[in-house]
N, C-alpha and C positions, 0 to 999 in steps of 0.2 A: 929849074924853076926857082924864082925868088919869092919870098914872102915878106910883106910889109906888115909889121906887128907894132901895135901901140899898147903899152901897159899903163894903166891909170890907177892910181890910188886916190880915192875920194875920201877925204877926212871928215867931211860934214855931210853925209849922205842925205839926211833928212831935209836940209836947206838947199843943197846944190842940185839935187836930182831933177827938179823940173827944168831948170835952165840947161842942164847937161843933156837931158832927153831931147829938148828942142833942137839943140845943135846937132846931135846924132841923127835926128830925123831929117834935118836939112841936108846932111851928107850921106843919107841912107844908100844912095846908088853906088857909093864906093866901098861900103862896108859889106864884106863877104861873110864874116863871122863875128859874133859878139857873145862873149861869155862874161857873166857877172856873178860875183860872189860876195857875200857879207857873212861875217861870223855870227852864228846864233848864240846868244847868251841867254841864260835862264830868264824866262818871262819877257823877253824883248829881242829886238834885232839890233845888232851893232850899228853904230852910226858911221863906221868906216867900211868902205867897200873896195873891191878890186875888180876892174873891168879890163878884159883883153879884147882887142879888136884886130882882125886880120883884114887888110884893105887891098883893093885893086891897085894896079900899078899906075896911078895917076898922081905923079909927084906934086904938081901944082895944087891939086885939090887936097891932098894930104897935108901940105903945108898950111893951107887955109883952115882946114879942120883943126890942126894943132894950135894955130894962132887964136882961133875962137875959143877953144877949150882953155887956153892959158888965161882967158879973161875971167874964168871962174875961180874964186878964191878957195884955197884948200885942196887943189888938185896937184898931184905929182905925176908927171907924164914922162915916159921913156919911149922913144921911137927906135926901132931897130929893123934892119933888113937882114933876113937870114937866107 
């Protein structure tokens, strides 16, 4: 079995989250797993977050998802197949 994984570092979580969520919702049918994490700092939440996505095996849709995510400033995206 192959796993399509995308790891995303969001540097400006507070500003980028609404657009990011909209894109993920658009591609929700290919997202099998979503894990999000941001470091908790005293009395606040960190503005940087890590999101891991495991996606179905639809290469064309994955490429479109990555292309749209790349329009959001401050994201670092790594795609891997394991």
